[in-house]
C-alpha positions in Angstrom: -20.4 -4.7 25.6 -21.7 -7.8 26.3 -22.7 -9.4 30.5 -22.4 -13.2 30.2 -21.3 -14.7 33.4 -18.3 -16.9 33.9 -19.7 -20.3 34.4 -17.1 -21.2 37.1 -16.2 -18.0 39.3 -19.3 -16.0 38.6 -17.3 -13.0 37.0 -18.3 -10.4 34.9 -17.3 -9.5 31.6 -19.5 -7.1 30.6 -17.0 -4.4 32.6 -14.4 -2.8 30.3 -12.3 -2.1 33.5 -12.1 -5.6 34.5 -9.1 -5.5 33.1 -7.5 -9.4 33.8 -9.8 -9.5 36.9 -13.3 -10.1 37.5 -15.4 -7.8 40.4 -17.2 -10.2 42.4 -20.9 -9.1 42.7 -20.3 -8.4 46.6 -17.3 -5.8 45.9 -14.9 -8.3 46.0 -11.7 -9.2 43.7 -11.8 -12.4 41.4 -8.1 -14.0 40.8 -7.6 -14.1 37.1 -9.8 -16.2 35.1 -9.8 -16.3 31.1 -13.4 -15.0 30.2 -15.7 -17.2 28.6 -17.5 -15.8 25.9 -20.2 -18.0 24.1 -20.4 -17.5 20.4 -16.8 -15.1 19.5 -14.6 -16.9 17.9 -11.6 -14.6 17.7 -9.0 -14.6 20.8 -8.8 -10.6 22.1 -6.2 -9.2 24.9 -9.1 -9.8 27.4 -9.2 -13.5 26.9 -5.0 -13.9 27.6 -4.8 -11.6 31.2 -1.1 -11.5 31.6 0.2 -13.2 28.5 1.9 -11.2 25.8 -0.5 -10.2 23.3 0.2 -12.0 19.8 -1.6 -11.4 16.7 -5.5 -11.6 17.3 -6.4 -15.7 15.9 -10.0 -16.0 14.1 -11.3 -19.7 13.5 -11.4 -20.5 10.2 -15.0 -21.5 9.3 -15.4 -25.0 8.0 -17.0 -24.4 4.1 -16.7 -26.1 0.8 -13.5 -24.2 0.0 -13.1 -26.8 -3.0 -16.6 -25.8 -4.9 -15.7 -22.1 -3.7 -12.3 -22.3 -5.7 -14.0 -23.9 -8.9 -16.6 -21.1 -8.5 -14.0 -18.0 -8.5 -12.0 -19.6 -11.2 -15.2 -20.4 -13.7 -15.7 -16.8 -13.1 -12.9 -15.2 -13.8 -12.3 -17.4 -17.1 -16.0 -15.8 -17.8 -15.4 -12.7 -17.4 -11.4 -12.9 -18.9 -13.4 -14.4 -22.1 -15.9 -11.1 -22.1 -12.7 -8.9 -21.8 -11.4 -10.7 -24.5 -14.4 -10.9 -26.6 -15.1 -7.4 -26.8 -11.9 -6.0 -27.7 -11.8 -8.4 -30.3 -15.3 -7.0 -31.6 -13.3 -3.4 -31.0 -11.2 -4.6 -33.9 -8.1 -5.8 -31.4 -6.0 -8.6 -33.0 -3.1 -10.3 -30.9 0.4 -9.0 -31.3 3.3 -8.9 -29.7 3.6 -5.5 -27.2 6.4 -2.6 -27.7 7.6 -3.1 -24.1 11.0 -2.7 -23.0 11.9 -5.7 -22.5 11.2 -6.2 -26.4 13.8 -3.3 -26.5 15.8 -4.4 -24.2 16.1 -7.7 -26.9 16.9 -6.4 -29.7 19.1 -3.5 -28.1 21.4 -6.8 -27.1 21.3 -8.7 -30.3 24.4 -5.6 -30.9 26.6 -7.0 -27.5 25.6 -10.6 -29.1 27.7 -10.9 -31.8 25.7 -8.9 -34.2 27.2 -5.3 -33.7 28.3 -4.9 -37.2 24.3 -5.0 -38.0 23.0 -1.7 -39.5 20.4 -0.1 -36.6 17.9 2.2 -37.2 16.8 4.7 -34.7 14.3 7.4 -34.0 10.7 7.9 -33.1 7.7 6.4 -34.4 7.9 7.4 -37.7 10.7 5.0 -38.1 9.2 2.7 -36.2 6.1 2.8 -38.2 7.2 3.7 -41.5 10.4 1.5 -42.2 9.4 -2.7 -42.9 12.0 -4.8 -42.1 11.6 -7.1 -43.7 11.3 -5.4 -47.3 14.8 -4.2 -45.9 16.0 -7.5 -45.6 14.6 -8.7 -49.4 16.4 -6.0 -50.9 20.0 -5.9 -48.8 20.2 -9.4 -47.8 20.2 -7.7 -44.2 17.6 -7.5 -41.6 18.3 -4.1 -39.4 18.0 -4.1 -36.0 15.0 -1.8 -34.9 15.4 0.4 -31.9 13.2 3.4 -32.3 10.8 4.8 -29.9 8.0 6.3 -30.1 7.4 9.7 -28.8 10.7 9.7 -28.1 14.2 11.5 -28.9 16.6 9.5 -30.2 19.4 11.2 -29.0 19.8 9.8 -25.7 19.8 6.3 -27.9 22.5 7.7 -30.0 24.6 8.6 -26.9 24.1 4.8 -25.6 25.3 3.4 -28.9 28.4 5.9 -29.2 29.7 4.9 -25.5 29.4 0.8 -26.7 32.5 -0.2 -28.3 30.8 -3.5 -29.6 28.4 -1.5 -31.7 31.0 -1.1 -35.4 28.0 -1.2 -37.8 25.7 1.1 -39.8 23.9 3.8 -37.7 20.5 5.2 -39.5 18.9 8.3 -37.5 15.5 9.5 -37.7 14.0 12.6 -37.6 11.1 13.8 -36.1 11.2 17.5 -35.8 9.5 17.8 -32.8 10.9 15.2 -30.5 14.4 15.3 -32.2 15.1 19.1 -31.4 13.0 19.5 -28.3 14.6 16.3 -26.3 11.4 14.9 -25.1 12.3 10.9 -24.4 8.4 9.8 -23.2 10.3 5.9 -23.6 13.6 7.3 -22.6 13.6 4.5 -19.9 13.9 1.7 -22.2 17.5 2.7 -21.5 18.3 2.1 -18.5 15.6 -1.1 -17.9 18.1 -2.4 -20.9 21.2 -1.7 -18.5 19.6 -2.9 -15.2 17.2 -5.2 -16.8 17.4 -8.7 -14.2 16.8 -12.0 -14.2 13.5 -12.0 -13.3 12.6 -9.5 -15.9 14.1 -11.1 -18.7 12.5 -14.4 -18.1 8.5 -12.1 -17.1 9.2 -10.8 -20.8 9.8 -14.3 -22.1 6.6 -15.4 -20.5 4.9 -12.7 -22.1 6.0 -12.9 -25.0 5.5 -16.3 -25.4 2.7 -17.3 -23.4 0.7 -14.1 -23.8 0.8 -11.7 -26.6 0.6 -14.1 -29.0 -2.7 -14.9 -28.1 -4.9 -12.9 -26.2 -6.0 -9.6 -27.9 -6.7 -7.6 -25.0 -3.4 -8.3 -23.3 -2.4 -4.6 -24.6 -1.7 -1.2 -23.2 -4.5 0.6 -24.7 -7.0 -2.1 -23.7 -5.8 -2.8 -19.9 -8.3 -1.9 -17.0 -6.9 1.2 -15.5 -5.9 2.9 -18.7 -9.3 2.3 -19.8 -10.9 3.9 -16.6 -8.4 6.7 -16.8 -9.9 7.4 -20.1 -13.6 8.1 -18.6 -15.0 11.2 -18.8 -14.4 12.3 -15.1 -14.2 15.6 -14.2 -10.9 17.7 -14.1 -10.0 19.2 -10.5 -9.2 22.8 -10.5 -6.0 23.4 -12.5 -6.0 20.0 -14.3 -5.5 20.0 -17.7 -3.9 18.3 -20.6 -4.4 16.8 -23.9 -6.0 13.3 -24.0 -3.5 10.1 -23.9 -2.4 8.7 -27.5 -4.4 5.7 -28.1 -3.4 2.6 -29.8 -1.6 3.3 -33.5 0.2 -0.1 -34.1 0.7 -3.7 -34.4 3.9 -5.4 -33.5 6.2 -8.5 -34.8 8.1 -10.4 -32.7 11.3 -8.3 -33.5 9.6 -5.3 -33.1 8.5 -4.6 -37.0 5.7 -2.1 -37.0 2.8 -0.9 -38.9 -0.4 1.5 -38.4 -3.4 -1.0 -37.3 -5.8 -0.8 -39.6 -8.4 0.7 -37.4 -7.2 3.9 -37.9 -7.5 3.4 -41.6 -10.4 1.8 -41.4 -12.7 3.2 -38.8 -13.4 6.8 -40.0 -14.4 7.7 -36.2 -11.7 6.1 -34.5 -9.3 7.8 -37.1 -11.3 10.9 -36.4 -10.2 10.3 -32.6 -6.4 10.2 -33.2 -6.6 13.1 -35.5 -8.3 15.0 -32.5 -5.8 14.4 -29.8 -3.0 15.4 -32.3 -4.5 18.8 -32.4 -5.1 18.6 -29.1 -1.6 18.1 -28.8 -0.2 20.5 -31.7 -2.4 24.0 -30.2 -1.7 23.1 -26.8 1.2 25.0 -25.1 4.3 23.6 -25.5 5.9 22.1 -23.0 7.8 24.5 -19.8 11.1 23.2 -20.9 10.6 24.8 -25.0 7.4 26.8 -23.7 8.9 30.1 -25.1 10.8 30.9 -28.5 14.0 31.4 -27.0 14.0 28.3 -24.8 13.5 26.8 -28.0 16.0 27.3 -29.7 18.5 27.2 -26.5 17.3 23.5 -26.4 17.3 22.6 -30.3 21.1 23.7 -30.0 22.0 21.3 -26.9 20.2 18.4 -28.6 22.3 19.0 -32.0 25.5 19.4 -29.7 25.2 16.3 -27.8 24.3 14.3 -31.3 27.6 15.7 -33.2 29.4 14.7 -30.0 27.9 11.2 -30.1 28.7 10.8 -33.8 32.3 12.1 -33.6 33.0 8.9 -31.7 30.6 6.8 -34.0 33.1 8.2 -36.5 36.4 7.6 -35.4 35.1 3.8 -34.8 34.0 3.8 -38.5 30.6 4.0 -38.1 28.7 5.5 -40.9 25.6 7.1 -39.6 22.7 9.1 -41.8 19.9 11.3 -40.7 16.3 10.2 -42.6 13.3 12.9 -42.6 10.5 11.4 -43.3 6.9 12.6 -44.2 3.8 13.8 -42.6 0.8 16.2 -43.7 -2.0 17.9 -42.8 -2.3 19.9 -39.1 1.1 18.1 -38.4 3.4 18.9 -41.1 1.7 22.8 -40.7 2.3 22.5 -36.7 6.5 21.6 -38.0 6.7 24.7 -40.6 5.2 27.1 -38.4 6.6 25.6 -34.8 10.3 23.9 -36.1 11.0 24.9 -39.4 13.6 23.1 -41.1 15.7 26.3 -42.1 16.3 26.2 -38.0 16.5 22.9 -37.1 17.6 20.1 -40.4 19.8 22.4 -42.2 22.0 23.3 -38.7 22.2 19.9 -37.6 23.7 18.2 -40.8 26.6 20.9 -40.9 27.3 20.6 -37.1 27.5 16.5 -36.9 29.1 16.5 -40.7 26.8 13.7 -41.2 24.3 13.0 -45.1 20.6 13.5 -44.5 17.9 12.3 -46.3 14.5 14.8 -46.1 10.7 13.5 -47.6 11.1 16.9 -49.4 14.0 16.8 -51.6 12.9 13.0 -52.8 9.9 12.8 -55.5 9.8 8.9 -54.7 9.5 9.7 -50.9 6.3 11.9 -51.0 2.4 11.3 -51.8 1.9 8.2 -49.3 -1.3 7.7 -47.4 -0.8 9.3 -43.9 -4.5 8.8 -42.4 -3.4 10.6 -39.4 -0.7 13.2 -40.4 1.8 11.7 -38.9 2.1 7.8 -39.7 2.0 6.2 -43.1 -0.9 3.4 -43.8 0.4 -0.3 -43.6 0.0 -0.7 -47.3 1.8 2.2 -48.4 5.1 1.6 -46.0 6.8 -1.0 -48.1 6.4 1.4 -50.6 8.4 3.8 -48.4 10.7 1.9 -48.0 11.6 0.3 -51.2 12.2 4.0 -52.3 14.0 5.2 -49.1 16.9 1.8 -48.7 18.4 3.2 -52.2 19.2 6.4 -50.9 20.1 5.0 -47.3 22.3 2.6 -48.8 24.0 5.3 -51.3 24.6 7.9 -48.7 26.1 5.4 -46.1 28.1 3.7 -48.6 29.7 6.9 -49.8 30.5 8.0 -45.7 32.3 4.7 -45.5 34.8 6.1 -48.4 35.4 8.8 -46.3 35.6 7.9 -43.1 38.1 4.9 -44.7 39.8 7.7 -46.5 40.0 9.9 -43.8 42.0 7.2 -41.2 44.4 6.1 -44.2 45.3 9.5 -43.7 45.9 9.7 -40.4 
């Protein structure tokens, strides 16, 4: 403790028990007095005897704050420029984020006067493989893209069924491992759409117009926390799990997406992506489908949910068609073994009464380049879309005629 002496009263401040009183040298008690501590700038309780204790105060020293602020800003620009340059060298380019805000923006179109549109739902294969400009060129209509990667379309299907504003046509992509398991990695998008507030909308607008078109690093895969988590940290005892999925696509402002060129042109990166799929496909199944009995039960539940939602849509005259996009390699082998067509696809069509377009049944939907076994290359996606659209259009027209006939009969 400091042992300085008050210049006016000779009070010792070296004893912490002096409380608000100084002890005189001869043993007497001095009157309450403010301690003087030369060189100290922070006021403490001892400096304010008998006074309610406010937040401690600290004097701000005089500094060249303007130069400090300028230096910090310059450092920020240099670091951000270095981060941007590093990712551009890696092959990244500016692109729109596949955010909940972007999905909600497209979903709102249905309730803003476009409820009679063709809507695409499904998982990443519909998102990657179906190209909106090709569809628009062939039909004169640009569909609304509501597919969500890593997510079963059943929750989106139910949301559309509950929306009387939707009276258009619906195309449902079926990725077997997602549709029949009910897995919904991006399922919160629906909740975000219904609860999105003004600050979230404005934040999305600012991001979409001021950041996403200009900065390559502004992608979740390149965010510093994501990069840090990907480092080879030792796992704690009992921790395990497949590595996170890496960046696979680029996206336009209306969620038209295609495969990122690096997956196609960089053998090392393509091997990394395939390794992630292999780890997931060969690892233990998630707890909800950890046994064949559980898997069959969950699949039955998903088909029942889909059938109920589709019945509601049919009552409004909305035609629906299922599409099973192609897969190959280890991914296709996994689907054949764990989610065979006979136990999933056929019962789905039977229970829902909806026509289905399975790539195995149409030569024009086969033989495309799929660099990482699950999605089409950017070059082949337009060709696939051109082959798919006539099949979808025919199935939807036929179903529209059936629904119209049923309505007339009633």
